[in-house]
PDBQT receptor file of N, H, CA, C and O in Angstrom, charges set to zero:
ATOM      1  N   MET A   1      96.767 132.621 120.817  1.00  0.00    +0.000 N 
ATOM      2  CA  MET A   1      97.099 131.772 119.688  1.00  0.00    +0.000 C 
ATOM      3  C   MET A   1      95.798 131.449 118.938  1.00  0.00    +0.000 C 
ATOM      4  O   MET A   1      94.842 130.938 119.521  1.00  0.00    +0.000 OA
ATOM      5  N   ASN A   2      95.786 131.752 117.659  1.00  0.00    +0.000 N 
ATOM      6  H   ASN A   2      96.563 132.167 117.185  1.00  0.00    +0.000 HD
ATOM      7  CA  ASN A   2      94.569 131.474 116.894  1.00  0.00    +0.000 C 
ATOM      8  C   ASN A   2      94.480 129.998 116.521  1.00  0.00    +0.000 C 
ATOM      9  O   ASN A   2      95.417 129.230 116.738  1.00  0.00    +0.000 OA
ATOM     10  N   LYS A   3      93.335 129.617 115.957  1.00  0.00    +0.000 N 
ATOM     11  H   LYS A   3      92.574 130.241 115.781  1.00  0.00    +0.000 HD
ATOM     12  CA  LYS A   3      93.063 128.202 115.684  1.00  0.00    +0.000 C 
ATOM     13  C   LYS A   3      94.048 127.614 114.681  1.00  0.00    +0.000 C 
ATOM     14  O   LYS A   3      94.472 126.468 114.829  1.00  0.00    +0.000 OA
ATOM     15  N   ARG A   4      94.413 128.384 113.668  1.00  0.00    +0.000 N 
ATOM     16  H   ARG A   4      94.068 129.315 113.548  1.00  0.00    +0.000 HD
ATOM     17  CA  ARG A   4      95.334 127.899 112.636  1.00  0.00    +0.000 C 
ATOM     18  C   ARG A   4      96.704 127.571 113.237  1.00  0.00    +0.000 C 
ATOM     19  O   ARG A   4      97.285 126.532 112.927  1.00  0.00    +0.000 OA
ATOM     20  N   LYS A   5      97.212 128.446 114.087  1.00  0.00    +0.000 N 
ATOM     21  H   LYS A   5      96.739 129.290 114.339  1.00  0.00    +0.000 HD
ATOM     22  CA  LYS A   5      98.523 128.205 114.699  1.00  0.00    +0.000 C 
ATOM     23  C   LYS A   5      98.476 127.012 115.655  1.00  0.00    +0.000 C 
ATOM     24  O   LYS A   5      99.452 126.270 115.771  1.00  0.00    +0.000 OA
ATOM     25  N   LYS A   6      97.343 126.826 116.339  1.00  0.00    +0.000 N 
ATOM     26  H   LYS A   6      96.551 127.428 116.244  1.00  0.00    +0.000 HD
ATOM     27  CA  LYS A   6      97.198 125.669 117.218  1.00  0.00    +0.000 C 
ATOM     28  C   LYS A   6      97.236 124.370 116.424  1.00  0.00    +0.000 C 
ATOM     29  O   LYS A   6      97.905 123.415 116.817  1.00  0.00    +0.000 OA
ATOM     30  N   ILE A   7      96.518 124.338 115.308  1.00  0.00    +0.000 N 
ATOM     31  H   ILE A   7      95.975 125.115 114.988  1.00  0.00    +0.000 HD
ATOM     32  CA  ILE A   7      96.511 123.136 114.468  1.00  0.00    +0.000 C 
ATOM     33  C   ILE A   7      97.907 122.860 113.934  1.00  0.00    +0.000 C 
ATOM     34  O   ILE A   7      98.347 121.711 113.914  1.00  0.00    +0.000 OA
ATOM     35  N   ASP A   8      98.603 123.900 113.503  1.00  0.00    +0.000 N 
ATOM     36  H   ASP A   8      98.245 124.833 113.520  1.00  0.00    +0.000 HD
ATOM     37  CA  ASP A   8      99.976 123.729 113.003  1.00  0.00    +0.000 C 
ATOM     38  C   ASP A   8     100.898 123.198 114.097  1.00  0.00    +0.000 C 
ATOM     39  O   ASP A   8     101.736 122.331 113.846  1.00  0.00    +0.000 OA
ATOM     40  N   PHE A   9     100.738 123.724 115.312  1.00  0.00    +0.000 N 
ATOM     41  H   PHE A   9     100.057 124.428 115.515  1.00  0.00    +0.000 HD
ATOM     42  CA  PHE A   9     101.579 123.287 116.426  1.00  0.00    +0.000 C 
ATOM     43  C   PHE A   9     101.304 121.825 116.780  1.00  0.00    +0.000 C 
ATOM     44  O   PHE A   9     102.237 121.052 116.996  1.00  0.00    +0.000 OA
ATOM     45  N   TYR A  10     100.032 121.448 116.840  1.00  0.00    +0.000 N 
ATOM     46  H   TYR A  10      99.274 122.076 116.665  1.00  0.00    +0.000 HD
ATOM     47  CA  TYR A  10      99.693 120.061 117.157  1.00  0.00    +0.000 C 
ATOM     48  C   TYR A  10     100.122 119.104 116.047  1.00  0.00    +0.000 C 
ATOM     49  O   TYR A  10     100.514 117.970 116.325  1.00  0.00    +0.000 OA
ATOM     50  N   PHE A  11     100.052 119.548 114.796  1.00  0.00    +0.000 N 
ATOM     51  H   PHE A  11      99.733 120.469 114.569  1.00  0.00    +0.000 HD
ATOM     52  CA  PHE A  11     100.538 118.721 113.693  1.00  0.00    +0.000 C 
ATOM     53  C   PHE A  11     102.048 118.529 113.797  1.00  0.00    +0.000 C 
ATOM     54  O   PHE A  11     102.553 117.438 113.529  1.00  0.00    +0.000 OA
ATOM     55  N   PHE A  12     102.768 119.574 114.181  1.00  0.00    +0.000 N 
ATOM     56  H   PHE A  12     102.358 120.460 114.398  1.00  0.00    +0.000 HD
ATOM     57  CA  PHE A  12     104.209 119.474 114.382  1.00  0.00    +0.000 C 
ATOM     58  C   PHE A  12     104.521 118.463 115.490  1.00  0.00    +0.000 C 
ATOM     59  O   PHE A  12     105.407 117.623 115.327  1.00  0.00    +0.000 OA
ATOM     60  N   LEU A  13     103.807 118.537 116.603  1.00  0.00    +0.000 N 
ATOM     61  H   LEU A  13     103.088 119.218 116.735  1.00  0.00    +0.000 HD
ATOM     62  CA  LEU A  13     104.021 117.583 117.696  1.00  0.00    +0.000 C 
ATOM     63  C   LEU A  13     103.684 116.159 117.275  1.00  0.00    +0.000 C 
ATOM     64  O   LEU A  13     104.390 115.220 117.644  1.00  0.00    +0.000 OA
ATOM     65  N   PHE A  14     102.620 115.994 116.513  1.00  0.00    +0.000 N 
ATOM     66  H   PHE A  14     102.047 116.757 116.214  1.00  0.00    +0.000 HD
ATOM     67  CA  PHE A  14     102.233 114.682 116.000  1.00  0.00    +0.000 C 
ATOM     68  C   PHE A  14     103.320 114.124 115.085  1.00  0.00    +0.000 C 
ATOM     69  O   PHE A  14     103.652 112.941 115.169  1.00  0.00    +0.000 OA
ATOM     70  N   SER A  15     103.872 114.958 114.218  1.00  0.00    +0.000 N 
ATOM     71  H   SER A  15     103.603 115.919 114.150  1.00  0.00    +0.000 HD
ATOM     72  CA  SER A  15     104.931 114.512 113.307  1.00  0.00    +0.000 C 
ATOM     73  C   SER A  15     106.192 114.122 114.068  1.00  0.00    +0.000 C 
ATOM     74  O   SER A  15     106.845 113.140 113.715  1.00  0.00    +0.000 OA
ATOM     75  N   ILE A  16     106.541 114.869 115.097  1.00  0.00    +0.000 N 
ATOM     76  H   ILE A  16     106.010 115.667 115.383  1.00  0.00    +0.000 HD
ATOM     77  CA  ILE A  16     107.707 114.524 115.921  1.00  0.00    +0.000 C 
ATOM     78  C   ILE A  16     107.465 113.203 116.648  1.00  0.00    +0.000 C 
ATOM     79  O   ILE A  16     108.379 112.388 116.773  1.00  0.00    +0.000 OA
ATOM     80  N   PHE A  17     106.247 112.987 117.125  1.00  0.00    +0.000 N 
ATOM     81  H   PHE A  17     105.504 113.649 117.024  1.00  0.00    +0.000 HD
ATOM     82  CA  PHE A  17     105.912 111.742 117.807  1.00  0.00    +0.000 C 
ATOM     83  C   PHE A  17     106.077 110.546 116.878  1.00  0.00    +0.000 C 
ATOM     84  O   PHE A  17     106.646 109.529 117.275  1.00  0.00    +0.000 OA
ATOM     85  N   ILE A  18     105.583 110.654 115.640  1.00  0.00    +0.000 N 
ATOM     86  H   ILE A  18     105.121 111.480 115.317  1.00  0.00    +0.000 HD
ATOM     87  CA  ILE A  18     105.730 109.572 114.670  1.00  0.00    +0.000 C 
ATOM     88  C   ILE A  18     107.195 109.352 114.352  1.00  0.00    +0.000 C 
ATOM     89  O   ILE A  18     107.642 108.211 114.243  1.00  0.00    +0.000 OA
ATOM     90  N   LEU A  19     107.949 110.435 114.201  1.00  0.00    +0.000 N 
ATOM     91  H   LEU A  19     107.585 111.363 114.289  1.00  0.00    +0.000 HD
ATOM     92  CA  LEU A  19     109.382 110.311 113.926  1.00  0.00    +0.000 C 
ATOM     93  C   LEU A  19     110.090 109.587 115.062  1.00  0.00    +0.000 C 
ATOM     94  O   LEU A  19     110.949 108.740 114.818  1.00  0.00    +0.000 OA
ATOM     95  N   LEU A  20     109.737 109.914 116.300  1.00  0.00    +0.000 N 
ATOM     96  H   LEU A  20     109.039 110.602 116.498  1.00  0.00    +0.000 HD
ATOM     97  CA  LEU A  20     110.368 109.261 117.444  1.00  0.00    +0.000 C 
ATOM     98  C   LEU A  20     110.041 107.771 117.508  1.00  0.00    +0.000 C 
ATOM     99  O   LEU A  20     110.852 106.977 117.982  1.00  0.00    +0.000 OA
ATOM    100  N   LEU A  21     108.858 107.392 117.033  1.00  0.00    +0.000 N 
ATOM    101  H   LEU A  21     108.199 108.038 116.647  1.00  0.00    +0.000 HD
ATOM    102  CA  LEU A  21     108.504 105.975 117.014  1.00  0.00    +0.000 C 
ATOM    103  C   LEU A  21     109.357 105.184 116.023  1.00  0.00    +0.000 C 
ATOM    104  O   LEU A  21     109.480 103.965 116.142  1.00  0.00    +0.000 OA
ATOM    105  N   LEU A  22     109.944 105.874 115.047  1.00  0.00    +0.000 N 
ATOM    106  H   LEU A  22     109.844 106.864 114.951  1.00  0.00    +0.000 HD
ATOM    107  CA  LEU A  22     110.676 105.185 113.995  1.00  0.00    +0.000 C 
ATOM    108  C   LEU A  22     112.191 105.348 114.076  1.00  0.00    +0.000 C 
ATOM    109  O   LEU A  22     112.901 104.833 113.212  1.00  0.00    +0.000 OA
ATOM    110  N   VAL A  23     112.711 106.052 115.088  1.00  0.00    +0.000 N 
ATOM    111  H   VAL A  23     112.135 106.471 115.790  1.00  0.00    +0.000 HD
ATOM    112  CA  VAL A  23     114.164 106.187 115.244  1.00  0.00    +0.000 C 
ATOM    113  C   VAL A  23     114.639 105.364 116.433  1.00  0.00    +0.000 C 
ATOM    114  O   VAL A  23     113.826 104.834 117.191  1.00  0.00    +0.000 OA
ATOM    115  N   PHE A  24     115.940 105.260 116.595  1.00  0.00    +0.000 N 
ATOM    116  H   PHE A  24     116.600 105.690 115.979  1.00  0.00    +0.000 HD
ATOM    117  CA  PHE A  24     116.587 104.289 117.457  1.00  0.00    +0.000 C 
ATOM    118  C   PHE A  24     116.030 104.125 118.867  1.00  0.00    +0.000 C 
ATOM    119  O   PHE A  24     115.617 103.013 119.195  1.00  0.00    +0.000 OA
ATOM    120  N   PRO A  25     115.987 105.134 119.720  1.00  0.00    +0.000 N 
ATOM    121  CA  PRO A  25     115.657 104.798 121.118  1.00  0.00    +0.000 C 
ATOM    122  C   PRO A  25     114.282 104.155 121.282  1.00  0.00    +0.000 C 
ATOM    123  O   PRO A  25     114.141 103.220 122.070  1.00  0.00    +0.000 OA
ATOM    124  N   VAL A  26     113.290 104.619 120.577  1.00  0.00    +0.000 N 
ATOM    125  H   VAL A  26     113.405 105.378 119.937  1.00  0.00    +0.000 HD
ATOM    126  CA  VAL A  26     111.945 104.077 120.751  1.00  0.00    +0.000 C 
ATOM    127  C   VAL A  26     111.724 102.871 119.839  1.00  0.00    +0.000 C 
ATOM    128  O   VAL A  26     110.998 101.944 120.198  1.00  0.00    +0.000 OA
ATOM    129  N   PHE A  27     112.345 102.882 118.665  1.00  0.00    +0.000 N 
ATOM    130  H   PHE A  27     112.935 103.635 118.373  1.00  0.00    +0.000 HD
ATOM    131  CA  PHE A  27     112.176 101.770 117.731  1.00  0.00    +0.000 C 
ATOM    132  C   PHE A  27     112.722 100.470 118.308  1.00  0.00    +0.000 C 
ATOM    133  O   PHE A  27     112.296  99.388 117.904  1.00  0.00    +0.000 OA
ATOM    134  N   SER A  28     113.652 100.562 119.242  1.00  0.00    +0.000 N 
ATOM    135  H   SER A  28     113.998 101.441 119.570  1.00  0.00    +0.000 HD
ATOM    136  CA  SER A  28     114.193  99.342 119.850  1.00  0.00    +0.000 C 
ATOM    137  C   SER A  28     113.113  98.566 120.611  1.00  0.00    +0.000 C 
ATOM    138  O   SER A  28     113.263  97.366 120.837  1.00  0.00    +0.000 OA
ATOM    139  N   LEU A  29     112.022  99.240 121.010  1.00  0.00    +0.000 N 
ATOM    140  H   LEU A  29     111.900 100.216 120.827  1.00  0.00    +0.000 HD
ATOM    141  CA  LEU A  29     110.906  98.537 121.642  1.00  0.00    +0.000 C 
ATOM    142  C   LEU A  29     110.215  97.603 120.652  1.00  0.00    +0.000 C 
ATOM    143  O   LEU A  29     109.757  96.522 121.024  1.00  0.00    +0.000 OA
ATOM    144  N   GLY A  30     110.142  98.024 119.395  1.00  0.00    +0.000 N 
ATOM    145  H   GLY A  30     110.513  98.902 119.092  1.00  0.00    +0.000 HD
ATOM    146  CA  GLY A  30     109.464  97.226 118.394  1.00  0.00    +0.000 C 
ATOM    147  C   GLY A  30     110.397  96.461 117.477  1.00  0.00    +0.000 C 
ATOM    148  O   GLY A  30     109.942  95.828 116.524  1.00  0.00    +0.000 OA
ATOM    149  N   ASN A  31     111.682  96.508 117.744  1.00  0.00    +0.000 N 
ATOM    150  H   ASN A  31     112.051  97.022 118.518  1.00  0.00    +0.000 HD
ATOM    151  CA  ASN A  31     112.660  95.879 116.864  1.00  0.00    +0.000 C 
ATOM    152  C   ASN A  31     112.869  94.420 117.255  1.00  0.00    +0.000 C 
ATOM    153  O   ASN A  31     113.960  94.031 117.673  1.00  0.00    +0.000 OA
ATOM    154  N   ASN A  32     111.838  93.635 117.117  1.00  0.00    +0.000 N 
ATOM    155  H   ASN A  32     110.952  93.951 116.777  1.00  0.00    +0.000 HD
ATOM    156  CA  ASN A  32     111.899  92.207 117.415  1.00  0.00    +0.000 C 
ATOM    157  C   ASN A  32     111.334  91.438 116.234  1.00  0.00    +0.000 C 
ATOM    158  O   ASN A  32     110.495  91.944 115.489  1.00  0.00    +0.000 OA
ATOM    159  N   VAL A  33     111.804  90.211 116.075  1.00  0.00    +0.000 N 
ATOM    160  H   VAL A  33     112.486  89.800 116.681  1.00  0.00    +0.000 HD
ATOM    161  CA  VAL A  33     111.284  89.359 115.019  1.00  0.00    +0.000 C 
ATOM    162  C   VAL A  33     110.315  88.339 115.593  1.00  0.00    +0.000 C 
ATOM    163  O   VAL A  33     109.407  87.885 114.896  1.00  0.00    +0.000 OA
ATOM    164  N   SER A  34     110.498  87.976 116.851  1.00  0.00    +0.000 N 
ATOM    165  H   SER A  34     111.235  88.344 117.417  1.00  0.00    +0.000 HD
ATOM    166  CA  SER A  34     109.811  86.815 117.419  1.00  0.00    +0.000 C 
ATOM    167  C   SER A  34     108.288  86.840 117.329  1.00  0.00    +0.000 C 
ATOM    168  O   SER A  34     107.743  85.848 116.845  1.00  0.00    +0.000 OA
ATOM    169  N   PRO A  35     107.550  87.852 117.739  1.00  0.00    +0.000 N 
ATOM    170  CA  PRO A  35     106.100  87.723 117.533  1.00  0.00    +0.000 C 
ATOM    171  C   PRO A  35     105.751  87.993 116.061  1.00  0.00    +0.000 C 
ATOM    172  O   PRO A  35     105.951  89.098 115.556  1.00  0.00    +0.000 OA
ATOM    173  N   ILE A  36     105.242  86.991 115.406  1.00  0.00    +0.000 N 
ATOM    174  H   ILE A  36     105.079  86.093 115.816  1.00  0.00    +0.000 HD
ATOM    175  CA  ILE A  36     104.826  87.123 114.014  1.00  0.00    +0.000 C 
ATOM    176  C   ILE A  36     103.357  87.551 114.005  1.00  0.00    +0.000 C 
ATOM    177  O   ILE A  36     102.497  86.834 114.516  1.00  0.00    +0.000 OA
ATOM    178  N   ILE A  37     103.073  88.710 113.428  1.00  0.00    +0.000 N 
ATOM    179  H   ILE A  37     103.772  89.293 113.013  1.00  0.00    +0.000 HD
ATOM    180  CA  ILE A  37     101.717  89.249 113.378  1.00  0.00    +0.000 C 
ATOM    181  C   ILE A  37     101.313  89.348 111.914  1.00  0.00    +0.000 C 
ATOM    182  O   ILE A  37     101.977  90.013 111.120  1.00  0.00    +0.000 OA
ATOM    183  N   LEU A  38     100.218  88.680 111.564  1.00  0.00    +0.000 N 
ATOM    184  H   LEU A  38      99.678  88.139 112.209  1.00  0.00    +0.000 HD
ATOM    185  CA  LEU A  38      99.714  88.655 110.196  1.00  0.00    +0.000 C 
ATOM    186  C   LEU A  38     100.769  88.136 109.211  1.00  0.00    +0.000 C 
ATOM    187  O   LEU A  38     100.779  88.528 108.045  1.00  0.00    +0.000 OA
ATOM    188  N   GLY A  39     101.638  87.269 109.677  1.00  0.00    +0.000 N 
ATOM    189  H   GLY A  39     101.629  86.950 110.625  1.00  0.00    +0.000 HD
ATOM    190  CA  GLY A  39     102.643  86.654 108.818  1.00  0.00    +0.000 C 
ATOM    191  C   GLY A  39     103.872  87.493 108.577  1.00  0.00    +0.000 C 
ATOM    192  O   GLY A  39     104.714  87.122 107.759  1.00  0.00    +0.000 OA
ATOM    193  N   ILE A  40     104.005  88.623 109.266  1.00  0.00    +0.000 N 
ATOM    194  H   ILE A  40     103.321  88.925 109.930  1.00  0.00    +0.000 HD
ATOM    195  CA  ILE A  40     105.191  89.461 109.096  1.00  0.00    +0.000 C 
ATOM    196  C   ILE A  40     105.863  89.648 110.453  1.00  0.00    +0.000 C 
ATOM    197  O   ILE A  40     105.197  89.577 111.485  1.00  0.00    +0.000 OA
ATOM    198  N   PRO A  41     107.178  89.888 110.463  1.00  0.00    +0.000 N 
ATOM    199  CA  PRO A  41     107.866  90.120 111.736  1.00  0.00    +0.000 C 
ATOM    200  C   PRO A  41     107.322  91.370 112.440  1.00  0.00    +0.000 C 
ATOM    201  O   PRO A  41     106.772  92.271 111.807  1.00  0.00    +0.000 OA
ATOM    202  N   PHE A  42     107.491  91.395 113.748  1.00  0.00    +0.000 N 
ATOM    203  H   PHE A  42     107.938  90.663 114.262  1.00  0.00    +0.000 HD
ATOM    204  CA  PHE A  42     106.936  92.491 114.532  1.00  0.00    +0.000 C 
ATOM    205  C   PHE A  42     107.537  93.833 114.145  1.00  0.00    +0.000 C 
ATOM    206  O   PHE A  42     106.836  94.845 114.179  1.00  0.00    +0.000 OA
ATOM    207  N   SER A  43     108.819  93.874 113.776  1.00  0.00    +0.000 N 
ATOM    208  H   SER A  43     109.389  93.053 113.748  1.00  0.00    +0.000 HD
ATOM    209  CA  SER A  43     109.439  95.149 113.411  1.00  0.00    +0.000 C 
ATOM    210  C   SER A  43     108.787  95.736 112.157  1.00  0.00    +0.000 C 
ATOM    211  O   SER A  43     108.577  96.947 112.082  1.00  0.00    +0.000 OA
ATOM    212  N   LEU A  44     108.467  94.902 111.185  1.00  0.00    +0.000 N 
ATOM    213  H   LEU A  44     108.637  93.918 111.246  1.00  0.00    +0.000 HD
ATOM    214  CA  LEU A  44     107.787  95.378 109.988  1.00  0.00    +0.000 C 
ATOM    215  C   LEU A  44     106.355  95.792 110.321  1.00  0.00    +0.000 C 
ATOM    216  O   LEU A  44     105.859  96.786 109.789  1.00  0.00    +0.000 OA
ATOM    217  N   PHE A  45     105.689  95.042 111.194  1.00  0.00    +0.000 N 
ATOM    218  H   PHE A  45     106.091  94.235 111.626  1.00  0.00    +0.000 HD
ATOM    219  CA  PHE A  45     104.350  95.422 111.642  1.00  0.00    +0.000 C 
ATOM    220  C   PHE A  45     104.383  96.766 112.364  1.00  0.00    +0.000 C 
ATOM    221  O   PHE A  45     103.466  97.573 112.208  1.00  0.00    +0.000 OA
ATOM    222  N   TRP A  46     105.436  97.017 113.159  1.00  0.00    +0.000 N 
ATOM    223  H   TRP A  46     106.180  96.362 113.286  1.00  0.00    +0.000 HD
ATOM    224  CA  TRP A  46     105.610  98.286 113.873  1.00  0.00    +0.000 C 
ATOM    225  C   TRP A  46     105.675  99.437 112.875  1.00  0.00    +0.000 C 
ATOM    226  O   TRP A  46     105.005 100.454 113.056  1.00  0.00    +0.000 OA
ATOM    227  N   ILE A  47     106.474  99.286 111.829  1.00  0.00    +0.000 N 
ATOM    228  H   ILE A  47     107.019  98.460 111.682  1.00  0.00    +0.000 HD
ATOM    229  CA  ILE A  47     106.640 100.339 110.829  1.00  0.00    +0.000 C 
ATOM    230  C   ILE A  47     105.332 100.568 110.073  1.00  0.00    +0.000 C 
ATOM    231  O   ILE A  47     104.922 101.711 109.875  1.00  0.00    +0.000 OA
ATOM    232  N   ILE A  48     104.679  99.489 109.650  1.00  0.00    +0.000 N 
ATOM    233  H   ILE A  48     105.012  98.560 109.811  1.00  0.00    +0.000 HD
ATOM    234  CA  ILE A  48     103.423  99.621 108.911  1.00  0.00    +0.000 C 
ATOM    235  C   ILE A  48     102.343 100.255 109.780  1.00  0.00    +0.000 C 
ATOM    236  O   ILE A  48     101.571 101.080 109.293  1.00  0.00    +0.000 OA
ATOM    237  N   SER A  49     102.276  99.886 111.049  1.00  0.00    +0.000 N 
ATOM    238  H   SER A  49     102.903  99.216 111.444  1.00  0.00    +0.000 HD
ATOM    239  CA  SER A  49     101.271 100.481 111.934  1.00  0.00    +0.000 C 
ATOM    240  C   SER A  49     101.554 101.964 112.178  1.00  0.00    +0.000 C 
ATOM    241  O   SER A  49     100.616 102.749 112.318  1.00  0.00    +0.000 OA
ATOM    242  N   CYS A  50     102.816 102.359 112.232  1.00  0.00    +0.000 N 
ATOM    243  H   CYS A  50     103.578 101.721 112.119  1.00  0.00    +0.000 HD
ATOM    244  CA  CYS A  50     103.149 103.781 112.365  1.00  0.00    +0.000 C 
ATOM    245  C   CYS A  50     102.714 104.554 111.125  1.00  0.00    +0.000 C 
ATOM    246  O   CYS A  50     102.201 105.668 111.236  1.00  0.00    +0.000 OA
ATOM    247  N   ILE A  51     102.913 103.975 109.957  1.00  0.00    +0.000 N 
ATOM    248  H   ILE A  51     103.329 103.071 109.867  1.00  0.00    +0.000 HD
ATOM    249  CA  ILE A  51     102.508 104.632 108.709  1.00  0.00    +0.000 C 
ATOM    250  C   ILE A  51     100.986 104.773 108.649  1.00  0.00    +0.000 C 
ATOM    251  O   ILE A  51     100.475 105.819 108.250  1.00  0.00    +0.000 OA
ATOM    252  N   ILE A  52     100.267 103.731 109.039  1.00  0.00    +0.000 N 
ATOM    253  H   ILE A  52     100.682 102.880 109.362  1.00  0.00    +0.000 HD
ATOM    254  CA  ILE A  52      98.799 103.794 109.033  1.00  0.00    +0.000 C 
ATOM    255  C   ILE A  52      98.306 104.807 110.062  1.00  0.00    +0.000 C 
ATOM    256  O   ILE A  52      97.378 105.568 109.791  1.00  0.00    +0.000 OA
ATOM    257  N   PHE A  53      98.926 104.817 111.237  1.00  0.00    +0.000 N 
ATOM    258  H   PHE A  53      99.681 104.198 111.457  1.00  0.00    +0.000 HD
ATOM    259  CA  PHE A  53      98.563 105.784 112.274  1.00  0.00    +0.000 C 
ATOM    260  C   PHE A  53      98.808 107.210 111.786  1.00  0.00    +0.000 C 
ATOM    261  O   PHE A  53      97.997 108.105 112.028  1.00  0.00    +0.000 OA
ATOM    262  N   GLN A  54      99.926 107.415 111.099  1.00  0.00    +0.000 N 
ATOM    263  H   GLN A  54     100.584 106.688 110.902  1.00  0.00    +0.000 HD
ATOM    264  CA  GLN A  54     100.227 108.742 110.566  1.00  0.00    +0.000 C 
ATOM    265  C   GLN A  54      99.228 109.130 109.474  1.00  0.00    +0.000 C 
ATOM    266  O   GLN A  54      98.828 110.291 109.401  1.00  0.00    +0.000 OA
ATOM    267  N   PHE A  55      98.822 108.194 108.632  1.00  0.00    +0.000 N 
ATOM    268  H   PHE A  55      99.148 107.250 108.691  1.00  0.00    +0.000 HD
ATOM    269  CA  PHE A  55      97.837 108.477 107.595  1.00  0.00    +0.000 C 
ATOM    270  C   PHE A  55      96.530 108.964 108.200  1.00  0.00    +0.000 C 
ATOM    271  O   PHE A  55      95.984 109.975 107.759  1.00  0.00    +0.000 OA
ATOM    272  N   PHE A  56      96.022 108.259 109.202  1.00  0.00    +0.000 N 
ATOM    273  H   PHE A  56      96.466 107.438 109.560  1.00  0.00    +0.000 HD
ATOM    274  CA  PHE A  56      94.762 108.669 109.821  1.00  0.00    +0.000 C 
ATOM    275  C   PHE A  56      94.923 109.969 110.606  1.00  0.00    +0.000 C 
ATOM    276  O   PHE A  56      93.985 110.761 110.691  1.00  0.00    +0.000 OA
ATOM    277  N   GLY A  57      96.100 110.191 111.178  1.00  0.00    +0.000 N 
ATOM    278  H   GLY A  57      96.862 109.547 111.109  1.00  0.00    +0.000 HD
ATOM    279  CA  GLY A  57      96.354 111.458 111.860  1.00  0.00    +0.000 C 
ATOM    280  C   GLY A  57      96.354 112.625 110.897  1.00  0.00    +0.000 C 
ATOM    281  O   GLY A  57      95.803 113.683 111.202  1.00  0.00    +0.000 OA
ATOM    282  N   ILE A  58      96.970 112.446 109.731  1.00  0.00    +0.000 N 
ATOM    283  H   ILE A  58      97.417 111.587 109.483  1.00  0.00    +0.000 HD
ATOM    284  CA  ILE A  58      96.977 113.511 108.728  1.00  0.00    +0.000 C 
ATOM    285  C   ILE A  58      95.563 113.770 108.219  1.00  0.00    +0.000 C 
ATOM    286  O   ILE A  58      95.187 114.919 107.986  1.00  0.00    +0.000 OA
ATOM    287  N   LEU A  59      94.773 112.701 108.043  1.00  0.00    +0.000 N 
ATOM    288  H   LEU A  59      95.078 111.767 108.232  1.00  0.00    +0.000 HD
ATOM    289  CA  LEU A  59      93.374 112.905 107.644  1.00  0.00    +0.000 C 
ATOM    290  C   LEU A  59      92.607 113.713 108.692  1.00  0.00    +0.000 C 
ATOM    291  O   LEU A  59      91.811 114.586 108.348  1.00  0.00    +0.000 OA
ATOM    292  N   ALA A  60      92.847 113.423 109.955  1.00  0.00    +0.000 N 
ATOM    293  H   ALA A  60      93.494 112.713 110.235  1.00  0.00    +0.000 HD
ATOM    294  CA  ALA A  60      92.169 114.165 111.026  1.00  0.00    +0.000 C 
ATOM    295  C   ALA A  60      92.583 115.634 111.010  1.00  0.00    +0.000 C 
ATOM    296  O   ALA A  60      91.741 116.520 111.150  1.00  0.00    +0.000 OA
ATOM    297  N   PHE A  61      93.871 115.890 110.839  1.00  0.00    +0.000 N 
ATOM    298  H   PHE A  61      94.556 115.170 110.725  1.00  0.00    +0.000 HD
ATOM    299  CA  PHE A  61      94.322 117.281 110.782  1.00  0.00    +0.000 C 
ATOM    300  C   PHE A  61      93.792 117.980 109.535  1.00  0.00    +0.000 C 
ATOM    301  O   PHE A  61      93.506 119.177 109.575  1.00  0.00    +0.000 OA
ATOM    302  N   LEU A  62      93.659 117.261 108.444  1.00  0.00    +0.000 N 
ATOM    303  H   LEU A  62      93.891 116.289 108.412  1.00  0.00    +0.000 HD
ATOM    304  CA  LEU A  62      93.106 117.843 107.229  1.00  0.00    +0.000 C 
ATOM    305  C   LEU A  62      91.649 118.232 107.442  1.00  0.00    +0.000 C 
ATOM    306  O   LEU A  62      91.226 119.300 106.999  1.00  0.00    +0.000 OA
ATOM    307  N   LEU A  63      90.880 117.387 108.109  1.00  0.00    +0.000 N 
ATOM    308  H   LEU A  63      91.224 116.519 108.468  1.00  0.00    +0.000 HD
ATOM    309  CA  LEU A  63      89.482 117.719 108.392  1.00  0.00    +0.000 C 
ATOM    310  C   LEU A  63      89.357 118.884 109.361  1.00  0.00    +0.000 C 
ATOM    311  O   LEU A  63      88.454 119.711 109.232  1.00  0.00    +0.000 OA
ATOM    312  N   LEU A  64      90.276 118.952 110.343  1.00  0.00    +0.000 N 
ATOM    313  H   LEU A  64      91.010 118.281 110.447  1.00  0.00    +0.000 HD
ATOM    314  CA  LEU A  64      90.261 120.084 111.268  1.00  0.00    +0.000 C 
ATOM    315  C   LEU A  64      90.630 121.380 110.558  1.00  0.00    +0.000 C 
ATOM    316  O   LEU A  64      90.076 122.440 110.847  1.00  0.00    +0.000 OA
ATOM    317  N   ASP A  65      91.569 121.281 109.629  1.00  0.00    +0.000 N 
ATOM    318  H   ASP A  65      92.019 120.419 109.394  1.00  0.00    +0.000 HD
ATOM    319  CA  ASP A  65      92.048 122.484 108.937  1.00  0.00    +0.000 C 
ATOM    320  C   ASP A  65      91.055 122.944 107.883  1.00  0.00    +0.000 C 
ATOM    321  O   ASP A  65      91.057 124.116 107.507  1.00  0.00    +0.000 OA
ATOM    322  N   LYS A  66      90.216 122.055 107.404  1.00  0.00    +0.000 N 
ATOM    323  H   LYS A  66      90.214 121.102 107.710  1.00  0.00    +0.000 HD
ATOM    324  CA  LYS A  66      89.240 122.410 106.368  1.00  0.00    +0.000 C 
ATOM    325  C   LYS A  66      88.235 123.436 106.900  1.00  0.00    +0.000 C 
ATOM    326  O   LYS A  66      87.693 124.231 106.132  1.00  0.00    +0.000 OA
ATOM    327  N   ASP A  67      87.992 123.420 108.188  1.00  0.00    +0.000 N 
ATOM    328  H   ASP A  67      88.432 122.775 108.812  1.00  0.00    +0.000 HD
ATOM    329  CA  ASP A  67      87.046 124.359 108.787  1.00  0.00    +0.000 C 
ATOM    330  C   ASP A  67      87.558 125.789 108.784  1.00  0.00    +0.000 C 
ATOM    331  O   ASP A  67      86.765 126.730 108.800  1.00  0.00    +0.000 OA
ATOM    332  N   THR A  68      88.869 125.965 108.765  1.00  0.00    +0.000 N 
ATOM    333  H   THR A  68      89.514 125.200 108.753  1.00  0.00    +0.000 HD
ATOM    334  CA  THR A  68      89.421 127.323 108.827  1.00  0.00    +0.000 C 
ATOM    335  C   THR A  68      89.589 127.934 107.463  1.00  0.00    +0.000 C 
ATOM    336  O   THR A  68      90.042 129.073 107.348  1.00  0.00    +0.000 OA
TER     337      THR A  68
């Protein structure tokens, strides 16, 4: 497997991981209102943190792919 296909495969796995964090079975872990973080409910903080995590992950994959 060449480097390009490896990066594509890992990006696919990363995208599936983020998707799983935002759908029912795993999202139920973060689907709470009670802990208020930065003035927002925990469920909204969960979604925002997933989006930020995905942004930095895409930046990392972009930097890895720039070398090829």
